[in-house]
N, C-alpha and C positions, 0 to 999 in steps of 0.2 A: 191640428190643422192637417188637411189631406195633402199628400205630396202630389206634384204635377203628374208623375208617372201613374199613380193610382187613379187620378182623375181622368187622365187620357184613356186609361184602360176602361173605366166605366162609361165614358162617352162613346168609345168604340163599340162596346157591348150594346149600348142603347141604339146606335145607328145600325148595327148588323142584325139586331133582333127584329127590326121592322119588316124586312123582306121574308124572314123566316116565319113570322106570325102570319103574314099575308099568304104565303105558300101553304101553311097548315090550314088556314080558313078556306082557301081554294080547293085543296084536296078534300076537305070535309064536305064542301059544297058539291063537288063532282062525284066523288066515289061513294060517300056514305049516303048522302041524300039523293043522288042520282039525277041532279039537275044538269042542264046544259051550261056551258061556259058563258053563253050570251046572257043568261039570267043572273050572273054574278055581278054584284055591285062593288066595283073596285074602289070607289070613293069612300064608301062606308067601311070597307075592309082596311083601307089606308088610315082612316081616322081612328078606328078601333086599335089597330096595331101601334099607332103612334102613342095613343093614350097608355096602352099596356107597357110600351117601352119606357115611357116617362115614369110610370109607377115602379118599374123594375129599377130604374136609375136611382130614384129617391130612396127606395128600400135598401139598395146596395150602399148608398152613402150613409144612411142611418145605421145600418149593421156595421159598417166599417168604424164609425165613431163609437158605437157601443163596445166593440171588441177592443178598441184602443183604450177606453176607460177601464175596462175590466182587467186587462192584462198589463197595464202600465205599473211600473214599480216606483 
């Protein structure tokens, strides 16, 4: 079973990763592709970053459970 402290940590990581991913997508859109900010689709970026953060959350939980099984005595 996952402790509450670890679960809160992973939820906080999931919440904080959404704006970081959106900022990375915006930076890629403006600086690398050279488009204007008016052409950036914030709804699509928010959806994509939410999906990515959920995947990160699930993979962290699965990795935590796997390490607990491997190293438990």
